[in-house]
C-alpha positions in Angstrom: 22.2 33.1 4.1 23.6 29.8 2.8 23.1 28.9 -0.9 20.4 26.2 -0.9 20.0 26.0 -4.7 21.6 22.6 -4.9 20.5 21.3 -1.5 17.6 18.8 -1.5 15.0 19.5 1.1 11.6 18.2 2.1 8.4 20.2 1.6 9.2 22.2 4.8 12.6 23.2 3.5 14.5 20.9 5.8 17.6 19.3 4.2 17.1 15.7 3.3 19.8 13.4 4.8 19.5 10.7 2.1 17.5 10.3 -1.0 18.5 6.6 -1.7 18.6 4.7 1.6 15.8 4.2 4.1 16.2 4.0 7.9 16.1 0.5 9.3 16.7 -1.4 12.5 20.0 -2.9 11.6 21.2 -3.8 8.1 18.6 -6.5 7.5 15.9 -5.3 10.0 12.5 -3.7 9.3 12.1 -0.1 8.3 11.3 2.6 11.0 8.2 4.7 11.1 10.3 7.7 12.2 11.8 8.0 8.7 9.8 11.0 7.8 11.8 11.6 4.6 10.6 8.3 3.2 7.0 8.7 4.4 6.7 12.2 2.9 8.3 11.1 -0.4 5.9 8.1 -0.7 2.9 10.2 0.4 3.6 12.9 -2.1 4.3 10.4 -4.9 0.9 8.7 -4.2 -0.8 12.0 -4.9 0.9 13.1 -8.0 -1.8 11.9 -10.4 -5.6 12.2 -10.3 -7.7 10.3 -10.6 -5.9 7.3 -12.2 -3.4 5.1 -10.5 0.1 6.5 -10.4 1.4 3.1 -11.6 -0.5 0.2 -13.1 -3.1 2.5 -14.6 -3.7 0.3 -17.7 -5.2 -3.0 -16.9 -8.0 -5.6 -16.8 -9.4 -8.2 -14.4 -11.6 -11.1 -13.8 -13.1 -13.3 -11.0 -12.3 -16.9 -10.4 -11.5 -19.6 -7.9 -8.4 -20.8 -6.2 -8.4 -24.6 -5.4 -6.0 -26.3 -3.1 -4.4 -29.3 -4.7 -1.6 -30.2 -2.3 -1.4 -30.2 1.5 0.8 -27.5 3.1 -0.9 -27.3 6.5 2.4 -28.1 8.2 3.6 -24.7 6.9 0.7 -22.4 7.4 -2.4 -22.1 9.5 -4.2 -20.0 6.9 -7.7 -21.4 6.5 -7.7 -21.1 2.7 -5.1 -23.8 2.6 -6.8 -25.9 5.3 -7.6 -29.0 3.1 -7.1 -30.3 -0.4 -10.0 -29.5 -2.6 -11.0 -26.3 -0.7 -12.0 -23.4 -3.0 -11.7 -19.7 -2.4 -13.2 -16.9 -4.6 -10.6 -14.6 -6.1 -10.4 -11.4 -8.1 -7.3 -10.9 -10.3 -6.2 -7.6 -11.9 -3.5 -7.6 -14.6 -1.8 -4.4 -15.5 1.1 -2.5 -17.1 3.4 -0.5 -14.9 4.4 2.7 -16.6 1.9 4.1 -19.1 -1.0 6.3 -18.2 -4.6 5.4 -19.1 -5.2 5.3 -22.8 -1.9 3.6 -23.4 -1.4 0.2 -25.0 -1.5 -2.9 -22.8 1.0 -4.9 -24.9 4.0 -2.6 -25.1 7.3 -3.6 -23.5 6.9 -3.2 -19.7 6.5 -5.2 -16.5 3.0 -6.5 -15.8 1.2 -6.4 -12.6 -0.4 -9.7 -11.3 -2.5 -8.8 -8.2 -4.8 -11.4 -6.6 -7.5 -10.8 -4.0 -8.4 -14.0 -2.1 -11.8 -13.6 -0.5 -11.1 -15.9 2.5 -13.2 -16.7 5.5 -10.6 -14.8 7.6 -10.8 -11.7 5.5 -9.2 -10.6 2.2 -5.6 -11.6 1.4 -4.1 -9.4 -1.3 -1.0 -10.8 -3.1 0.3 -7.9 -5.2 2.9 -9.2 -7.6 4.3 -8.9 -11.1 5.1 -11.2 -14.0 8.8 -11.2 -12.9 10.2 -12.6 -9.6 12.4 -9.6 -9.1 12.4 -5.8 -9.4 14.7 -2.9 -10.2 15.6 -1.9 -6.7 15.8 -3.1 -3.1 15.2 0.2 -1.2 11.9 2.0 -1.5 13.5 5.4 -1.4 14.4 4.9 -5.1 11.0 3.7 -6.2 9.3 7.0 -6.8 12.3 8.3 -8.9 12.2 5.1 -10.9 8.6 5.6 -11.8 9.1 9.2 -12.7 11.9 8.1 -15.1 9.3 6.0 -16.8 6.8 8.8 -17.2 6.6 11.7 -19.6 9.2 14.4 -19.6 7.9 17.3 -17.4 8.4 19.9 -20.2 8.0 17.9 -23.4 5.3 15.6 -22.1 6.3 12.3 -23.8 8.1 9.2 -22.6 11.8 9.0 -23.7 14.1 6.1 -23.6 16.9 8.3 -22.3 15.0 8.9 -19.0 14.8 5.3 -17.9 18.3 4.4 -19.1 19.6 7.5 -17.3 18.1 6.1 -14.0 19.1 2.4 -14.6 22.7 3.3 -15.5 23.1 4.9 -12.1 21.4 2.1 -10.1 23.5 -1.0 -10.4 21.1 -3.3 -8.7 18.6 -2.8 -11.5 20.8 -4.8 -13.9 19.0 -8.2 -13.3 15.5 -6.8 -13.9 16.7 -4.8 -16.9 17.7 -8.0 -18.7 14.4 -9.6 -17.9 12.5 -6.5 -19.2 14.5 -6.1 -22.4 14.4 -9.8 -23.3 11.4 -11.9 -24.4 9.8 -11.7 -21.0 9.2 -8.0 -21.3 6.6 -8.4 -24.0 4.2 -11.3 -23.0 1.5 -12.3 -25.4 -1.3 -10.9 -23.3 -2.2 -11.7 -19.7 -3.0 -15.4 -20.2 0.4 -16.4 -21.5 2.6 -15.0 -18.6 3.6 -16.2 -15.2 2.8 -14.3 -12.0 5.0 -14.0 -8.9 4.6 -12.6 -5.4 8.2 -11.3 -6.1 8.8 -10.3 -2.4 9.8 -12.7 0.3 6.8 -13.4 2.5 6.4 -15.7 5.5 4.1 -18.5 6.5 3.2 -19.2 10.2 1.9 -22.6 11.2 -0.3 -23.8 14.1 2.7 -24.1 16.4 3.6 -20.4 15.7 6.7 -21.4 13.7 7.7 -19.0 10.9 9.2 -20.0 7.5 10.1 -17.7 4.6 8.2 -18.2 1.4 8.0 -17.0 -2.2 4.9 -17.4 -4.4 4.9 -18.5 -8.1 2.0 -18.8 -10.5 2.9 -20.7 -13.6 0.6 -20.2 -16.6 -1.1 -23.4 -17.9 -1.5 -21.8 -21.3 2.2 -21.8 -21.8 4.5 -18.8 -21.9 4.3 -16.9 -25.2 5.9 -13.6 -26.1 5.6 -11.0 -28.8 8.7 -9.9 -30.8 9.5 -6.2 -30.8 8.1 -5.8 -34.3 4.9 -7.7 -33.5 3.8 -5.7 -30.4 4.8 -2.4 -32.0 2.6 -3.1 -35.0 -0.3 -4.7 -33.2 -0.7 -1.9 -30.6 -1.5 0.5 -33.5 -4.3 -1.9 -34.6 -5.6 -3.0 -31.2 -4.0 -1.2 -28.2 -6.2 -3.2 -25.8 -5.2 -6.6 -27.3 -4.4 -8.2 -23.9 -7.7 -7.0 -22.4 -9.7 -8.2 -25.3 -7.8 -11.5 -25.4 -8.6 -12.2 -21.7 -12.2 -11.1 -21.9 -13.0 -13.1 -25.0 -11.3 -16.3 -23.6 -13.5 -16.2 -20.5 -16.6 -15.2 -22.4 -16.1 -18.3 -24.7 -15.6 -20.6 -21.7 -11.9 -21.0 -22.4 -11.0 -20.3 -18.8 -7.3 -19.4 -18.2 -5.5 -21.0 -15.2 -2.3 -20.9 -13.4 -0.6 -23.5 -11.1 0.5 -22.0 -7.7 3.8 -23.1 -6.4 5.9 -21.9 -3.4 9.5 -21.9 -2.4 10.3 -22.1 1.3 13.5 -21.2 3.3 14.2 -21.6 7.0 16.0 -19.1 9.2 19.1 -21.3 9.2 19.1 -21.4 5.4 18.6 -17.7 5.2 21.7 -17.1 7.3 23.8 -19.3 4.9 22.3 -18.0 1.7 24.9 -16.4 -0.6 22.7 -13.3 -1.2 20.4 -11.3 1.0 17.2 -13.5 0.9 15.0 -10.4 1.3 16.6 -8.5 -1.6 13.9 -8.0 -4.2 16.5 -7.9 -7.0 17.4 -11.5 -6.3 15.8 -14.9 -6.9 16.1 -18.1 -4.9 17.6 -20.7 -7.2 15.2 -23.5 -7.9 17.9 -26.1 -7.5 18.4 -25.2 -3.9 14.8 -24.2 -3.1 12.6 -26.4 -5.4 9.1 -25.4 -6.3 6.3 -27.1 -4.3 2.9 -27.3 -5.9 0.0 -25.8 -3.8 -3.1 -25.2 -5.9 -4.8 -24.0 -9.1 -6.0 -20.5 -9.9 -8.7 -20.3 -12.6 -10.5 -17.2 -14.0 -14.0 -18.0 -15.0 -16.1 -14.8 -14.8 -15.8 -11.4 -16.4 -16.8 -8.3 -14.5 -20.1 -6.7 -15.3 -19.0 -3.1 -14.8 -15.3 -2.3 -15.7 -15.3 0.9 -13.6 -16.9 -0.5 -10.5 -15.0 -3.8 -10.5 -11.7 -3.2 -12.2 -10.9 0.5 -12.0 -12.0 0.6 -8.4 -10.3 -2.7 -7.4 -7.7 -1.9 -4.8 -5.0 -4.3 -3.5 -2.6 -3.8 -0.6 0.2 -6.0 0.8 -1.0 -4.8 4.1 -4.0 -7.2 3.7 -2.8 -10.5 5.1 -4.6 -13.3 6.9 -3.5 -15.3 9.9 -0.9 -17.8 8.7 0.6 -15.4 6.1 2.9 -12.6 6.9 5.6 -10.3 5.7 9.4 -10.3 5.8 12.2 -7.7 6.3 12.2 -7.0 2.5 12.5 -3.2 2.5 10.4 -2.8 -0.6 7.6 -4.9 0.9 7.7 -3.0 4.2 7.2 0.3 2.4 4.4 -1.0 0.2 2.5 -2.1 3.2 1.9 1.6 3.8 2.1 3.0 0.3 -0.5 1.0 -1.5 -3.3 1.6 1.0 -2.4 5.3 1.2 -2.6 5.6 -2.6 -6.1 3.9 -2.5 -7.4 6.3 0.2 -6.3 9.2 -1.9 -7.7 7.8 -5.2 -10.9 6.2 -4.0 -11.5 7.7 -0.5 -10.9 6.4 3.0 -13.8 4.0 2.7 -12.5 2.3 -0.4 -12.6 -1.2 1.2 -16.4 -1.0 1.5 -16.7 -1.0 -2.3 -18.2 -4.4 -3.4 -15.1 -5.5 -5.2 -12.8 -4.7 -2.3 -15.1 -5.7 0.6 -14.7 -9.2 2.1 -17.0 -11.8 0.4 -16.6 -14.8 2.6 -16.9 -12.9 5.9 -18.0 -9.5 7.1 -15.8 -6.5 8.1 -16.4 -5.2 11.6 -14.2 -2.2 12.1 -14.2 0.6 14.5 -14.1 3.2 11.7 -16.8 5.7 11.1 -17.6 8.6 8.8 -15.3 9.8 6.0 -15.9 10.5 2.3 -18.3 8.1 0.6 -19.3 6.3 3.9 -22.3 4.2 3.1 -22.2 1.5 5.8 -24.8 2.3 8.5 -24.6 -1.2 10.1 -22.8 0.1 13.1 -25.8 2.1 14.2 -25.4 3.9 17.5 -22.4 1.8 18.6 -19.6 3.8 20.2 -16.9 5.0 17.9 -14.1 4.8 20.5 -12.3 2.3 22.6 -11.9 1.3 25.5 -15.5 1.7 26.5 -18.0 0.1 28.9 -20.4 -0.2 26.0 -20.6 -2.6 23.1 -17.5 -2.7 20.9 -15.8 -5.4 18.8 -13.2 -7.5 20.6 -9.7 -8.3 19.4 -8.7 -11.8 18.3 -5.7 -12.9 20.3 -5.3 -15.9 18.0 -4.5 -13.5 15.1 -1.3 -12.3 16.7 2.0 -13.2 15.1 4.9 -14.8 16.9 7.6 -12.3 18.0 10.8 -12.1 16.0 14.0 -10.4 17.1 15.3 -7.2 15.5 18.6 -5.6 16.4 21.0 -2.9 15.1 21.4 0.9 15.1 18.6 3.0 13.9 20.2 4.6 10.9 20.2 4.8 7.1 22.2 1.7 6.5 22.6 1.0 2.8 22.3 -2.4 1.4 25.7 -2.2 -0.1 26.4 -5.7 -1.2 28.2 -5.4 -4.5 26.6 -8.5 -6.0 24.2 -7.0 -8.5 25.9 -8.7 -11.4 25.9 -12.3 -10.1 22.3 -13.2 -10.9 22.2 -11.0 -14.0 25.2 -13.1 -15.3 23.4 -16.3 -14.5 20.2 -15.1 -16.2 22.0 -14.0 -19.4 24.1 -17.2 -19.7 21.0 -19.4 -19.4 19.4 -17.8 -22.5 19.5 -19.5 -25.9 21.4 -17.8 -28.7 18.2 -16.7 -30.3 17.0 -15.1 -27.0 20.4 -13.4 -26.6 20.1 -12.0 -30.1 16.7 -10.5 -29.4 17.8 -9.1 -26.1 20.8 -7.4 -27.6 18.7 -6.0 -30.4 16.0 -4.7 -28.1 18.6 -3.0 -25.8 20.5 -1.4 -28.7 17.3 0.0 -30.2 16.5 1.8 -27.0 19.9 2.5 -25.4 21.2 3.7 -28.8 18.9 6.8 -28.5 20.7 8.0 -25.3 23.6 10.3 -24.9 27.1 8.9 -24.7 27.6 9.2 -20.9 24.5 7.1 -20.3 25.5 4.5 -22.8 29.0 4.3 -21.2 27.6 3.8 -17.7 25.1 1.1 -18.8 27.7 -0.7 -20.9 30.0 -0.8 -17.9 27.2 -2.5 -15.9 26.6 -5.0 -18.7 30.3 -5.8 -18.8 30.2 -6.7 -15.1 27.5 -9.2 -15.9 29.1 -10.6 -19.1 31.8 -9.0 -21.3 30.1 -10.7 -24.3 26.8 -8.9 -23.6 28.5 -5.5 -23.4 30.5 -6.1 -26.6 27.4 -7.3 -28.5 25.3 -4.4 -27.3 28.0 -1.9 -28.1 28.4 -3.3 -31.6 24.6 -3.3 -32.1 24.3 0.3 -31.0 26.9 1.3 -33.6 24.7 -0.3 -36.3 21.5 1.5 -35.2 20.3 3.8 -38.0 20.3 7.5 -37.2 16.9 9.0 -36.7 15.1 9.7 -39.9 13.3 13.0 -40.6 9.5 13.0 -40.3 7.8 12.1 -43.6 6.4 14.9 -45.5 2.6 15.2 -45.4 0.8 13.9 -48.4 -0.2 16.5 -51.0 -3.8 17.4 -51.2 
């Protein structure tokens, strides 16, 4: 019998062909449903924690309105953008990525920025973050990344060495690491940060023409950030500082708002773009693809019941409306399935009938029946199958998307462009000297806790971005004080 001790298998004991690259139709094509390795990995990951969210467990939310300020009807047929001045009700949930419930909401981390637009064509969920990029471009690595952010399986506390161990072996994480470890990794609450759709999406207009699009929400309160010392001290005094800040502002009538902008790119521009335009670790330079103002997002009503309206709020990139669609971004393709699957596990198969998740400007009319927590009896005696000679809802041909070509071999084709340092270099070099100093200090204080081999690999990645950055971090690590013994308990 062969020694399988060091062979990775799936739950059925079948050897796994790759743990880092998903199957796709060609190098830049969409992912394939026959990639059972990816599906099983995602499905298992979505069920690793009960009952809280596996990621984004700490958060808060509020209701508000989105108002169109600029005409983009030539780009999209989505009715929420149909005319200047049109208002759409929204619910927004802000969150932290890594910590479990009970953790601070101001510690250094990425922030979730998820918006549910209650449109007349159904709910559009835009699930984004407070950065326009992410740590990886292939979803096969996502579950392992989150595990690196969680508690050690034996010792049960979060450790810097775990996430640096992962990042140091995933070169494409370099750009996001610099965002996270700099000022942007510690925003001063939810109100003083930007939001981004992050992924590349697409718009479809009335002529069924498709254009690629990215979404940006710029805070009208101004970007503000905590220093490392400030958030560390404050979270011991008020670990829910960001939640309290948002609630009190709305309660006092000081309604926070964001200006929505888009970037657009044609197919021709995408082919000539120096980077893969669907790579989540990359941005589209504003000089080449300028921001276009679209509307104003305002939050003006606090929830009445945190559990019912915030804890049970569920967002999925799978929820799009006619005129808005996806792209070949591998991370987005996987999240179309993964988010909804996690909600069905956490809240039950009928989670979208909960008031906060149900459509507000229209009525859902599905063919679904039964299941845990089913409370919708409006379908009465109507048949629960199709086709049928009896009454059943009809499909809407106008909701169909235009066809788009895909080509290539069905295989695990790695996104192997060796360009992970390009935009990281641009990001670092645009920082002021003060920002660079804080970035280096933050990195050294965390990376300095790791074993030598991890430091060596991460410094090599920094050197590819900018030799100065690597030299400054290396020097700062050498100046980090060794761990001090725990203080003796006070005498009684």
